C-alpha positions as CSV (number, residue, x, y, z in Angstrom):
1,M,-10.8,19.7,-39.8
2,K,-9.7,16.5,-38.2
3,N,-7.3,18.3,-35.9
4,S,-10.0,20.6,-34.6
5,L,-12.3,17.6,-34.1
6,L,-9.5,15.8,-32.1
7,I,-8.8,18.9,-30.0
8,G,-12.6,19.3,-29.4
9,L,-13.0,15.7,-28.3
10,I,-10.1,15.9,-25.9
11,I,-11.3,19.2,-24.4
12,I,-14.8,17.7,-23.9
13,A,-13.3,14.6,-22.4
14,F,-11.3,16.5,-19.8
15,V,-14.3,18.6,-18.9
16,M,-16.5,15.5,-18.5
17,I,-13.8,14.0,-16.2
18,A,-13.6,17.2,-14.2
19,I,-17.4,17.3,-13.8
20,S,-17.3,13.7,-12.6
21,I,-14.6,14.4,-10.0
22,S,-16.4,17.5,-8.7
23,A,-19.8,15.9,-8.5
24,K,-18.5,12.5,-7.5
25,I,-20.5,10.6,-10.1
26,L,-19.2,8.0,-12.5
27,P,-21.1,8.3,-15.8
28,P,-19.4,11.5,-17.0
29,A,-16.0,10.0,-16.3
30,L,-16.8,7.0,-18.4
31,T,-18.0,9.3,-21.2
32,G,-14.8,11.3,-21.0
33,V,-12.7,8.1,-21.2
34,G,-14.8,7.1,-24.3
35,F,-14.1,10.4,-25.9
36,I,-10.3,10.0,-25.3
37,I,-10.5,6.5,-26.9
38,I,-12.4,7.8,-29.9
39,A,-9.9,10.7,-30.3
40,S,-7.0,8.3,-30.2
41,L,-8.6,6.0,-32.8
42,L,-9.2,9.0,-35.1
43,Y,-5.6,10.2,-34.6
44,K,-4.3,6.7,-35.5
45,K,-6.6,6.6,-38.6
46,K,-5.2,10.0,-39.7
47,E,-1.7,8.6,-39.9
């Protein structure tokens, strides 16, 4: 369950960053970075 959650968060993060780059707006990129931080914290907690 946690592995699928981590993979989902990382995929969503990269999609948000790609949307931000293509539309040249900042908020989706910040959200994507936040998702990557959340995923890394969940991964560390898992260990």
